[in-house]
N, C-alpha and C positions, 0 to 999 in steps of 0.2 A: 755609136753605142760604146759604153765604157766596159772595160774588161774587169771582171771580178774573179779573183782566185780564192785563196784562203785569207780573206781580209780580217784584220783586227779593226777595231773601231777607229783608231787613229788613222789608218790607211784610208778608210772610207771617208772620214772627215776631210782628209787632205784632198781626195777626189772631188768632194762636194765644194770645198773652198775654191778649187780650180774652176768649177762650173760657175760659181758666183763671180769670180774674178773676170771670167770671160763674158759675163752678162747673160749666160744661158738660163740661169735661174736667179730669182730674187730671194733675198734673205727672209722676206715675209711670206713667201709661198709655203705651202704645206709640204711636209716631208714626202708624202705619198706621190707628189707630182714628179719626183725623181724617177719614178717607175719607167717613164718613157725612154730613159737612157740605158735600160737593162733589158735583156731577154727575160722571158717568163721564168726560166730556170734560175738565172742569176738573181732575179728579184726575190725569189723564195729564200735564197741565201741571205740577201740583204734584210728581208723581213725578220729572219731568225736572229741575225746579228743585232738589229735594232731592238728587238724584244729582249734579248739577253742583257742589253745595256740600258733597259728601261726607257727607251724612246718610243713615243707614240707616233704612228703614221700621220695622225691629224695635227701633230705638233708643227711648229714652224722651223724652217731650215736654220734660222738664227739660233734656235735652241740646240741644234745639232752641232753647228760649227763654232758657236760661241761668238761673243762680241769681238770686234776688231779693235786692236789697240794701235795707236799711232805714236810714233816718236816725234816729239816736238822739235821743230827746227830752231828753237830759241837758243 
C-alpha cells in the first residue's frame, strides 16, 4: 500500500509513474484502478486531489502521468 500524506499532484504522478515502471499498473488502465494501492481514507484524499486537478477516475493512467519521452542514442 502506498503512503499518502499531503500530496500535490506532481508527487502523486511520481508515485503512479513508479507503479507503471514496476509493471504494477499499465498506462492504459483506468485511474480508478489505482484504488487498490490505498486505504479507503487515503483514496478519499486522492479522489479530492484528482478532482481539484480535473482528472476523471474513468480516465486512463497515461492521461495522469503523461507520455514518456525518450532520449535518442543517436
